[in-house]
C-alpha positions as CSV (number, residue, x, y, z in Angstrom):
1,M,0.0,0.0,0.0
2,D,1.4,3.4,-0.9
3,L,0.1,6.9,-1.5
4,R,-0.1,6.4,-5.3
5,R,-2.5,3.5,-4.8
6,L,-4.6,5.5,-2.3
7,R,-5.0,8.3,-4.9
8,Y,-6.1,5.7,-7.5
9,F,-8.6,4.3,-5.0
10,I,-10.0,7.8,-4.2
11,A,-10.4,8.6,-7.9
12,V,-12.4,5.4,-8.6
13,A,-14.5,5.9,-5.5
14,E,-15.4,9.5,-6.4
15,E,-16.0,8.8,-10.1
16,K,-17.8,5.5,-9.5
17,H,-16.4,4.4,-12.8
18,I,-13.0,2.8,-13.7
19,T,-12.8,4.4,-17.2
20,R,-13.7,7.9,-16.0
21,A,-11.2,7.6,-13.1
22,A,-8.5,6.5,-15.5
23,E,-9.1,9.5,-17.6
24,R,-9.0,11.7,-14.5
25,L,-5.7,10.1,-13.6
26,D,-4.4,10.3,-17.2
27,M,-3.7,6.6,-17.4
28,Q,-5.2,3.6,-19.1
29,Q,-8.1,1.7,-17.7
30,P,-6.5,-1.8,-17.5
31,P,-3.5,-0.8,-15.3
32,L,-5.9,1.1,-13.0
33,S,-8.2,-2.0,-12.7
34,R,-5.1,-4.1,-11.8
35,Q,-4.0,-1.7,-9.1
36,I,-7.5,-1.8,-7.5
37,S,-7.5,-5.6,-7.6
38,L,-4.1,-5.7,-6.0
39,M,-5.3,-3.5,-3.2
40,E,-8.2,-5.8,-2.6
41,R,-6.0,-8.9,-2.6
42,E,-3.4,-7.3,-0.3
43,M,-6.1,-6.1,2.2
44,N,-8.2,-9.3,1.7
45,V,-11.4,-7.2,1.4
46,Q,-13.7,-6.2,-1.3
47,L,-13.7,-2.5,-1.8
48,F,-16.0,-2.2,-4.8
49,R,-19.1,-3.9,-6.1
50,R,-19.0,-4.0,-9.9
51,S,-22.1,-3.4,-12.0
52,S,-22.9,-2.6,-15.6
53,R,-23.1,1.1,-14.8
54,G,-19.7,1.3,-12.9
55,V,-18.7,0.5,-9.4
56,E,-20.0,1.2,-5.9
57,L,-18.2,1.2,-2.6
58,T,-18.7,-1.6,-0.1
59,I,-18.9,-0.9,3.6
60,A,-15.1,-1.7,3.8
61,G,-14.5,0.7,0.8
62,E,-16.4,3.5,2.5
63,A,-14.3,3.1,5.6
64,L,-11.1,3.1,3.6
65,L,-12.2,6.2,1.6
66,R,-12.6,8.3,4.9
67,E,-9.2,7.2,6.1
68,A,-7.5,7.5,2.8
69,K,-8.7,11.1,2.4
70,A,-7.4,11.9,5.9
71,V,-4.1,10.4,5.1
72,L,-3.6,12.4,1.9
73,V,-4.7,15.6,3.6
74,Q,-2.1,15.0,6.4
75,F,0.5,14.1,3.8
76,D,-0.1,17.3,1.8
77,R,0.1,19.3,5.0
78,A,3.4,17.7,5.9
79,I,4.8,18.5,2.4
80,E,3.6,22.1,2.7
81,A,5.1,22.5,6.2
82,T,8.4,21.1,4.9
83,R,8.3,23.6,2.0
84,R,7.5,26.5,4.4
85,A,10.3,25.5,6.7
86,A,12.7,25.5,3.7
87,R,11.5,29.0,2.8
88,G,12.0,30.2,6.3
89,E,8.2,30.7,6.8
90,Q,7.8,28.1,9.6
91,G,9.8,27.1,12.6
92,T,11.1,28.7,15.8
93,L,13.4,31.7,16.3
94,C,15.0,32.5,19.7
95,I,15.8,36.3,19.9
96,G,17.9,37.9,22.5
97,I,17.3,41.5,23.4
98,A,19.6,43.9,25.4
99,P,17.6,45.6,28.2
100,T,17.7,49.0,26.6
101,A,17.1,47.8,23.0
102,P,13.3,47.7,23.1
103,F,13.2,51.5,23.6
104,N,14.7,51.9,20.2
105,P,11.7,51.7,17.8
106,L,13.6,49.6,15.3
107,V,13.6,46.6,17.7
108,P,9.8,46.2,18.5
109,D,8.9,47.3,15.0
110,A,11.1,44.6,13.4
111,I,9.8,41.9,15.7
112,R,6.2,42.9,15.1
113,T,6.7,43.1,11.3
114,F,8.3,39.7,11.2
115,R,5.5,38.2,13.2
116,E,2.9,39.7,10.9
117,R,4.7,38.5,7.7
118,F,5.6,35.0,9.0
119,P,2.8,34.1,11.5
120,M,3.8,30.4,11.5
121,V,7.2,31.1,13.0
122,S,7.2,30.9,16.7
123,L,9.3,33.7,18.3
124,V,10.9,33.1,21.7
125,L,12.2,36.4,23.3
126,H,15.0,36.5,25.9
127,E,16.1,39.7,27.6
128,G,19.8,39.7,28.6
129,L,23.0,41.7,29.0
130,S,25.9,40.9,26.7
131,N,27.5,38.3,29.0
132,E,24.1,36.6,29.3
133,I,23.6,36.6,25.5
134,V,27.1,35.0,25.1
135,A,26.2,32.2,27.5
136,Q,23.0,31.5,25.6
137,F,24.8,31.4,22.3
138,N,27.4,29.0,23.7
139,N,24.6,26.8,25.1
140,D,22.7,26.8,21.7
141,Q,19.8,28.6,23.3
142,M,20.0,31.7,21.0
143,D,19.6,32.2,17.3
144,V,20.0,36.0,17.0
145,A,20.2,38.9,19.4
146,F,19.9,42.7,19.5
147,V,23.0,43.7,21.4
148,R,24.6,46.9,22.7
149,A,28.2,45.6,22.3
150,P,30.1,45.7,19.0
151,E,31.6,42.3,19.9
152,V,30.0,39.1,21.3
153,H,32.6,36.7,22.4
154,A,30.8,33.5,21.6
155,N,31.9,30.7,19.2
156,G,31.3,31.7,15.6
157,V,29.1,34.7,16.5
158,V,29.4,37.9,14.4
159,V,27.9,41.3,15.0
160,T,26.7,43.8,12.5
161,L,25.9,47.5,13.2
162,L,22.3,48.5,12.9
163,Q,22.3,52.0,14.3
164,E,24.3,54.3,16.5
165,E,22.3,56.7,18.7
166,P,23.6,59.5,21.0
167,L,24.3,58.8,24.6
168,I,22.5,61.2,26.9
169,A,22.7,61.9,30.6
170,A,19.9,60.7,33.0
171,L,20.0,63.0,36.0
172,P,18.0,63.1,39.2
173,S,15.4,65.9,38.7
174,H,16.8,67.8,41.7
175,H,20.4,67.8,40.2
176,P,21.6,71.4,39.7
177,L,22.2,70.7,36.0
178,A,18.7,69.3,35.6
179,R,17.2,72.5,37.0
180,T,18.8,74.9,34.5
181,R,17.2,76.0,31.3
182,S,19.9,74.5,29.2
183,K,19.0,71.2,27.5
184,T,22.6,70.1,27.2
185,V,25.3,69.4,29.8
186,S,29.0,68.9,29.6
187,L,30.1,65.4,30.4
188,K,33.1,66.7,32.2
189,G,30.8,68.8,34.3
190,L,29.5,65.5,35.7
191,A,32.9,64.2,36.8
192,S,32.1,64.7,40.5
193,D,28.9,62.7,40.3
194,Q,28.6,59.0,40.9
195,F,27.9,57.0,37.7
196,I,25.5,54.1,38.0
197,M,26.6,51.4,35.5
198,I,24.3,49.2,33.7
199,G,25.7,45.7,34.0
200,P,29.3,44.6,34.6
201,A,32.5,45.5,32.6
202,G,32.4,43.9,29.2
203,T,28.8,44.8,28.5
204,G,27.8,47.4,26.0
205,L,26.6,50.5,27.9
206,H,29.1,49.9,30.8
207,D,32.0,50.0,28.4
208,E,30.6,52.9,26.3
209,T,30.1,55.0,29.5
210,M,33.7,54.3,30.6
211,A,35.0,55.2,27.1
212,A,33.0,58.5,27.0
213,C,34.2,59.6,30.3
214,R,37.9,58.8,29.5
215,A,37.4,60.8,26.2
216,A,36.1,63.7,28.3
217,G,39.3,63.6,30.4
218,F,38.3,61.8,33.6
219,A,37.7,58.4,35.2
220,P,34.1,58.1,36.4
221,R,33.3,57.6,40.1
222,L,31.4,54.4,40.2
223,G,28.3,54.2,42.2
224,Q,26.0,51.3,42.9
225,P,25.8,49.0,39.9
226,A,22.4,48.1,38.4
227,P,21.6,44.8,36.5
228,R,18.9,46.4,34.3
229,I,17.9,49.8,32.8
230,T,14.8,50.0,34.9
231,S,16.7,49.6,38.2
232,T,19.3,52.0,36.9
233,L,16.7,54.8,36.3
234,G,15.2,53.9,39.7
235,L,18.5,54.6,41.4
236,V,18.9,57.8,39.4
237,A,15.4,58.9,40.5
238,A,16.4,58.2,44.1
239,G,19.3,60.5,43.8
240,L,22.0,57.8,44.1
241,G,23.8,58.9,41.0
242,I,23.6,59.6,37.3
243,A,23.7,57.4,34.2
244,L,24.5,57.6,30.5
245,V,21.8,56.0,28.5
246,P,20.8,55.8,24.8
247,S,18.8,58.7,23.6
248,T,15.8,56.5,22.8
249,M,15.5,56.0,26.6
250,Q,13.8,59.5,26.8
251,S,10.6,57.7,26.0
252,A,10.8,56.1,29.4
253,R,9.2,58.8,31.5
254,I,10.1,58.2,35.1
255,K,9.2,60.6,37.9
256,G,12.4,62.0,39.4
257,V,14.5,61.5,36.2
258,T,15.5,64.3,33.8
259,Y,17.3,63.7,30.6
260,R,19.9,66.0,29.1
261,R,21.8,65.9,25.8
262,L,25.6,65.9,26.1
263,A,27.5,68.8,24.7
264,D,30.6,66.7,24.2
265,A,31.8,65.1,21.0
266,S,28.6,63.0,20.7
267,P,29.4,59.7,22.4
268,K,27.3,57.0,20.8
269,A,25.4,53.9,22.0
270,F,25.8,50.9,19.7
271,L,22.9,48.8,18.5
272,G,23.8,45.7,16.6
273,L,22.5,42.3,15.5
274,A,24.5,39.2,16.6
275,W,24.1,35.7,15.1
276,R,26.2,32.6,14.2
277,R,28.0,33.1,10.9
278,D,27.5,29.5,9.8
279,D,23.9,29.1,10.9
280,P,21.9,27.6,7.9
281,S,18.5,28.4,9.3
282,P,16.2,29.8,6.6
283,V,14.1,31.4,9.3
284,L,17.2,33.3,10.6
285,K,18.0,34.4,7.1
286,K,14.5,35.9,6.7
287,F,14.8,37.7,10.0
288,L,18.3,39.1,9.2
289,S,17.1,40.4,5.8
290,L,14.1,42.1,7.3
291,V,15.9,43.8,10.1
292,R,18.7,45.1,7.8
293,V,16.2,46.6,5.4
294,M,14.2,48.2,8.2
295,A,17.4,49.6,9.8
296,K,18.3,51.3,6.6
297,K,14.9,53.0,6.4
298,K,14.8,54.2,10.1
299,P,16.8,57.3,11.0
300,S,19.6,56.8,13.6
């Protein structure tokens, strides 16, 4: 028994005539009759009752017809699912997201657009700092990630730049520089403040803050570290220090926090996409292509 014979059987059952079924199948009548007879002998049942007007299904034939149609429907679904997977239209994609990345409109817009275009792809989202993303790549728990660091030290992982956005200062609202009319501050003018770092050394914004301060001519005084951007801004609002954050963070309106642009030589926050260079996943390739196109269209 094979799928070809099931199709022969269904054609005869629906046409109720061997000759018409053979025409439908684009084959001769004698070979089709032989195939039906072979099916009956192999199954040791009578599937059709012959008459001068054609054929009619027996009770056994009616039972086989129901099951045969279900088998072919399932087989066709399997073939289509296979083709969708090969085209990158079905499967699973694990996406890492740096804590500050969702505040950049590119990130949520890209994820939403991909979900709309490829609804049969299951998206699994993980928030994590650079070191956490590295661990997930090394443990095969990550396919692609929006990162704040230009390098991700995981086996075979590459990073491409999507955008660079200005770093700005997040100040306690009672800070003297937050209470002036000026919308910009000098980074060197913040040298006496304690800097709240997002994540440990080796993560994107931590290292970018250190580099910006060194470029301004001072080493920052390190205050209480914070594991995530929300806790960072909470500490700023409490007056425990200041922080440098990507400019898109201004959309996070938190009572007690005032944002100011930097008057210095525009230190930048990196936003990139990390993935394994040799990953053959068609789903991943679809996602990379979409994000790159959208990044070109969106202003930095």
